[in-house]
C-alpha positions, -999 to +999 in steps of 0.1 A: -184+468+514-210+451+492-243+454+498-264+429+485-297+439+472-322+407+455-353+417+433-373+408+414-395+428+383-426+419+395-427+428+428-438+473+433-418+473+464-388+460+450-392+487+421-394+517+447-364+504+467-345+502+437-356+537+429-335+546+462-309+521+476-281+537+453-285+575+465-295+566+502-265+544+513-244+563+484-227+584+518-215+552+530-195+538+507-210+510+495-215+492+465-249+476+460-244+440+445-279+441+425-290+400+427-319+390+403-340+364+418-381+351+410-403+353+431-422+322+419-390+301+432-388+325+467-423+320+479-427+301+507-458+278+509-489+277+538-479+251+560-498+216+548-504+229+511-533+251+528-541+283+508-531+316+516-550+339+532-566+369+505-562+403+519-595+418+534-612+450+514-600+471+541-568+462+540-562+458+501-572+498+503-549+500+526-523+483+504-524+503+473-527+534+497-489+521+513-477+519+481-487+555+463-481+571+494-447+558+490-443+564+455-448+598+461-427+601+485-404+593+470-407+610+433-409+568+419-443+568+390-462+538+391-491+543+361-527+538+369-530+512+342-512+478+353-504+446+324-528+416+336-530+391+346-494+400+363-469+394+338-440+371+341-408+383+349-389+353+345-369+364+308-363+399+320-343+384+348-323+362+329-316+396+302-306+410+339-277+390+343-271+390+307-265+424+308-250+421+341-221+401+326-215+429+300-214+451+329-241+469+314-264+458+342-276+493+352-283+505+317-306+479+314-322+477+351-338+509+356-355+514+322-368+479+330-379+485+363-397+515+348-416+494+318-429+474+340-441+498+365-440+532+354-451+523+318-472+494+332-459+479+301-458+434+295-422+426+311-430+393+296-433+398+260-395+391+243-401+424+222-397+449+249-372+428+263-354+425+233-358+463+233-340+473+269-319+450+259-307+472+229-312+503+251-287+495+274-258+490+246-262+456+235-266+431+206-303+427+207-310+394+187-276+380+204-283+391+243-320+382+237-307+345+229-286+342+253-315+356+278-335+331+268-308+299+261-314+269+294-284+283+305-297+317+318-330+294+329-305+270+350-288+298+374-320+316+375-333+291+386-297+276+410-294+322+421-330+320+431-325+289+455-293+299+468-307+330+484-336+307+497-310+287+509-297+317+528-332+327+542-343+352+517-389+346+511-393+378+493-382+410+480-366+435+482-341+419+507-305+431+513-285+420+539-254+428+560-231+402+567-256+379+579-281+402+590-310+397+566-340+427+558-368+423+540-390+456+527-386+486+512-389+504+547-359+484+558-332+509+552-329+523+589-320+489+598-301+490+569-276+516+576-278+513+617-261+478+609-237+490+582-230+520+609-223+498+637-207+471+608-184+497+602-174+512+634 
């Protein structure tokens, strides 16, 4: 059974989920189907174009603490110094599609997530994307050129819009059949429905 896992390198919660999704479900014999999507496309606008409410100070503190608590529990690293403003992840996502086509996805994916969150590097920088493609065993110049192509730009947009049509509004999102589960903290529910489906 394939387990669709929608992610964007821009999201720290998808990073934490990615760190543990394969080992968490390995005993059930499922294959995690990593699907890069752009949060910019998934973003669900507020009704009537209203501005999204900002987190209050207490909720912001809790949000960061929650992220760090999860990271500590699962042994994931999060760099104290993060790039600002938030780097654009589209080129990195398009490069992930190139790596997937070449059967080098995991060799690219895990170092890419580490570069963003454990090392706090600018994932919007083409030189970093080139470095990650080379580290995955690909021809770095040819792979980067393809990642920057109109073909891959259109493909990322198409696959992101297909996710929206399926109901996806954020990452990480997983599906068991038609049942959708959003969030790093939904793995227990996913496991329950996988076991129910298997039975």
